[in-house]
C-alpha positions in Angstrom: 0.0 0.0 -0.1 1.7 3.2 -1.2 1.9 5.9 1.4 2.1 9.6 0.2 1.8 11.8 3.2 1.1 14.9 0.7 -2.3 13.3 0.2 -2.9 12.1 3.6 -5.0 15.1 4.8 -7.0 16.3 1.8 -10.4 17.3 2.8 -13.3 15.1 2.2 -17.1 15.5 2.9 -18.3 13.8 6.1 -20.5 10.7 5.5 -22.6 8.0 7.3 -21.2 4.6 7.9 -24.1 3.3 10.0 -26.8 4.5 12.5 -24.9 7.3 14.7 -21.5 6.5 13.0 -19.9 9.0 10.9 -16.6 9.6 9.1 -15.2 13.0 9.9 -11.6 12.6 8.8 -9.6 13.6 5.8 -8.5 11.7 2.7 -6.6 9.0 4.4 -6.2 10.2 8.0 -9.3 8.9 9.7 -11.6 10.3 12.4 -15.0 8.5 13.5 -17.7 10.4 15.1 -20.2 8.4 17.4 -23.4 10.2 18.2 -25.4 9.6 21.3 -28.0 11.2 23.4 -25.5 11.7 26.1 -22.9 13.3 23.8 -20.4 12.7 21.1 -17.2 10.5 20.8 -14.4 11.0 18.4 -12.0 8.2 17.6 -8.7 9.5 16.2 -7.7 13.1 15.2 -5.5 12.7 12.3 -2.6 15.3 12.1 -3.2 18.9 13.1 -4.7 19.9 9.6 -7.0 17.0 9.8 -8.1 17.9 13.2 -9.4 21.2 12.1 -11.2 19.5 9.4 -12.8 17.1 12.0 -14.2 20.1 13.7 -15.6 21.6 10.5 -17.1 18.2 9.5 -18.8 17.7 12.7 -20.5 21.1 12.3 -21.3 20.3 8.7 -23.1 17.2 9.8 -25.3 19.4 12.2 -23.6 18.6 15.4 -22.1 20.8 18.0 -18.2 20.0 18.4 -18.5 21.3 22.0 -20.6 18.3 22.7 -17.6 15.9 22.2 -17.3 14.3 25.7 -14.8 11.5 24.9 -11.6 11.4 22.6 -10.2 8.0 21.7 -7.1 6.9 19.7 -5.7 4.2 17.8 -2.1 5.1 18.4 0.3 8.0 19.4 2.0 8.8 16.0 1.6 12.4 15.0 -0.6 11.6 11.9 -3.3 10.1 14.3 -2.8 12.1 17.5 -1.9 15.6 16.4 -5.4 16.6 15.7 -6.5 15.7 19.0 -5.5 19.0 20.5 -7.4 20.8 17.5 -10.6 19.0 18.5 -10.2 19.9 22.1 -9.9 23.5 21.2 -13.6 23.2 20.2 -14.5 20.9 22.8 -12.5 21.8 25.9 -14.3 19.5 28.2 -13.5 16.4 26.1 -11.6 13.8 27.9 -8.9 11.6 26.2 -8.7 7.9 26.9 -5.7 6.1 25.8 -3.5 3.1 26.4 -0.8 2.9 29.2 1.9 2.6 26.6 0.9 5.4 24.1 -0.9 7.6 26.5 2.2 9.1 28.0 3.6 9.8 24.6 0.5 11.7 23.6 0.6 13.7 26.8 4.1 14.5 25.9 3.2 15.7 22.4 5.0 12.8 20.6 8.1 12.8 22.6 9.4 9.5 23.8 8.5 7.3 20.7 11.4 4.8 20.1 11.7 5.4 16.4 9.9 8.5 15.3 12.2 11.2 16.9 12.6 14.9 16.4 10.5 18.0 16.1 8.9 16.7 12.7 7.0 14.1 14.7 6.1 16.3 17.7 2.7 18.0 18.5 0.5 19.7 21.0 0.2 17.6 24.0 -3.3 16.4 25.2 -3.5 15.1 28.8 -4.9 11.6 29.4 -8.1 11.2 31.7 -8.4 7.5 31.6 -5.9 4.9 31.0 -7.1 1.9 29.2 -6.1 -1.8 29.6 -6.9 -4.5 27.0 -10.4 -5.5 27.0 -11.6 -2.2 28.8 -15.1 -0.9 27.5 -15.9 2.7 26.9 -19.7 3.7 27.3 -21.4 6.9 26.3 -25.1 6.8 25.7 -26.1 4.1 23.4 -22.5 3.3 22.4 -20.0 0.9 24.0 -16.6 0.5 22.4 -14.1 -2.3 23.6 -10.4 -1.5 23.5 -8.0 -4.2 22.1 -4.3 -3.3 23.0 -2.6 -4.6 19.8 1.0 -3.6 20.1 3.6 -3.8 17.4 3.4 -0.7 15.3 3.4 1.1 18.7 3.6 -0.3 22.0 0.1 0.6 22.8 -1.7 0.4 19.5 -5.3 0.2 20.3 -7.9 -1.6 17.9 -11.4 -0.9 18.7 -14.7 -3.1 18.3 -18.3 -2.3 18.8 -21.7 -3.1 17.3 -23.3 -0.8 14.8 -26.6 -0.9 12.8 -25.9 -0.7 9.2 -28.9 -0.6 6.7 -31.1 -2.1 9.4 -28.8 -4.9 10.6 -26.6 -5.1 13.7 -23.1 -5.5 12.7 -19.8 -6.0 14.5 -17.4 -3.3 13.5 -13.6 -3.1 13.9 -11.4 -0.2 13.6 -7.9 -1.5 13.0 -5.0 0.4 14.6 -2.0 -0.6 12.4 -0.1 -3.8 11.7 2.5 -2.0 9.4 6.3 -2.6 10.2 7.8 0.7 9.5 11.0 1.0 7.5 13.8 0.8 9.9 11.9 -1.2 12.5 14.1 -4.1 13.9 12.4 -7.4 14.8 13.8 -10.6 16.5 17.3 -10.7 17.8 17.6 -6.8 17.9 14.4 -4.9 18.4 13.3 -1.4 18.1 11.7 -1.5 21.5 11.9 -4.4 24.0 9.0 -7.0 23.1 8.1 -5.6 19.7 8.3 -9.0 18.0 6.1 -10.6 20.7 3.6 -7.8 20.5 3.3 -8.3 16.7 2.8 -12.1 17.2 0.1 -11.7 19.8 -1.6 -8.8 17.9 -2.1 -10.8 14.7 -3.5 -13.6 16.7 -5.9 -11.3 18.3 -7.0 -9.6 15.0 -7.6 -12.9 13.4 -9.9 -14.0 16.2 -11.9 -10.6 16.5 -15.2 -10.1 14.9 -15.0 -8.0 11.7 -18.0 -7.2 9.7 -17.7 -3.6 9.2 -14.1 -3.2 8.4 -12.4 0.2 9.3 -9.1 1.5 10.3 -6.7 4.3 11.1 -5.8 5.0 7.5 -8.5 5.0 4.8 -6.4 2.9 2.5 -6.3 0.0 5.0 -10.0 -0.7 4.2 -10.4 0.8 0.7 -12.2 3.7 1.9 -12.6 5.7 -1.5 -14.1 2.7 -3.2 -16.5 2.0 -0.6 -17.5 5.7 -0.3 -18.3 5.7 -3.9 -20.4 2.6 -3.6 -22.0 4.3 -0.5 -22.9 7.5 -2.8 -24.1 5.1 -5.6 -26.8 3.8 -3.2 -25.1 0.8 -1.4 -26.1 1.4 2.0 -23.9 -1.3 3.5 -20.8 -0.5 1.6 -18.6 -0.8 4.5 -19.6 -4.3 5.5 -16.7 -6.2 4.2 -15.7 -9.3 6.3 -13.7 -10.9 3.5 -11.8 -7.8 3.0 -10.9 -7.8 6.6 -9.7 -11.3 6.5 -7.7 -10.6 3.3 -6.1 -7.6 4.8 -4.8 -9.4 7.9 -3.5 -12.2 5.8 -1.5 -9.7 3.6 -0.2 -7.9 6.6 0.8 -10.9 8.3 2.7 -12.1 5.5 4.5 -8.7 4.9 5.4 -8.8 8.7 6.8 -12.3 8.6 8.8 -11.4 5.5 10.6 -8.6 7.4 11.1 -10.7 10.3 12.6 -13.7 8.3 14.8 -11.2 6.4 16.1 -9.5 9.7 16.8 -13.1 11.3 18.2 -15.3 8.6 
């Protein structure tokens, strides 16, 4: 999957994925809006540019950004966490919930990452109000999301699952954190951070076991967002229901991980 950061944060119109679930991110850096009678949840903020778009997209859908009560995150890299501070400017009462490993890095504005170091990867800090463990549930109004700590890409990378009604049917949704092995990551005998290899192994087992009917992720390209959005616009209300696509994605990602592991550990 080609990665071109120059195209990551192009504006896109927000759209509905399921009942009360909306896409409010940019062209590739995702953000999801969960609407409930008790307030709003936003999952991921993209980079700072995307974060400002998220606020505008929430307004474009007719909701008040100030009603965001909870901020969630897939992982602490700048292209997913820098926008959280921009959202909090419009929703100062919003509380960030994050994993034990990634939360402190978000609270430090990107400082402390074992691989992405320097000002280019730093951002405005956001304090963590609640530290999440594997299996913890986050509930607001009608929504309950389950956090799955799926380390590897970052130590506290968090995949989220939740039920959502799509085209009249309750489906199990999954927001994939990331399974990418960044160029320069060290696996096996020498590791980028202690335990990274074991974390990837555990995470692939977890991902393959989790229910995944509505396939989503931290980058739009992970789940073919553009193609599915066009199908949605053409009238396919369940365009994001794609359990086979989810299985295929994990098979390809695991193969890519194992190829890097084998190459580094002949």
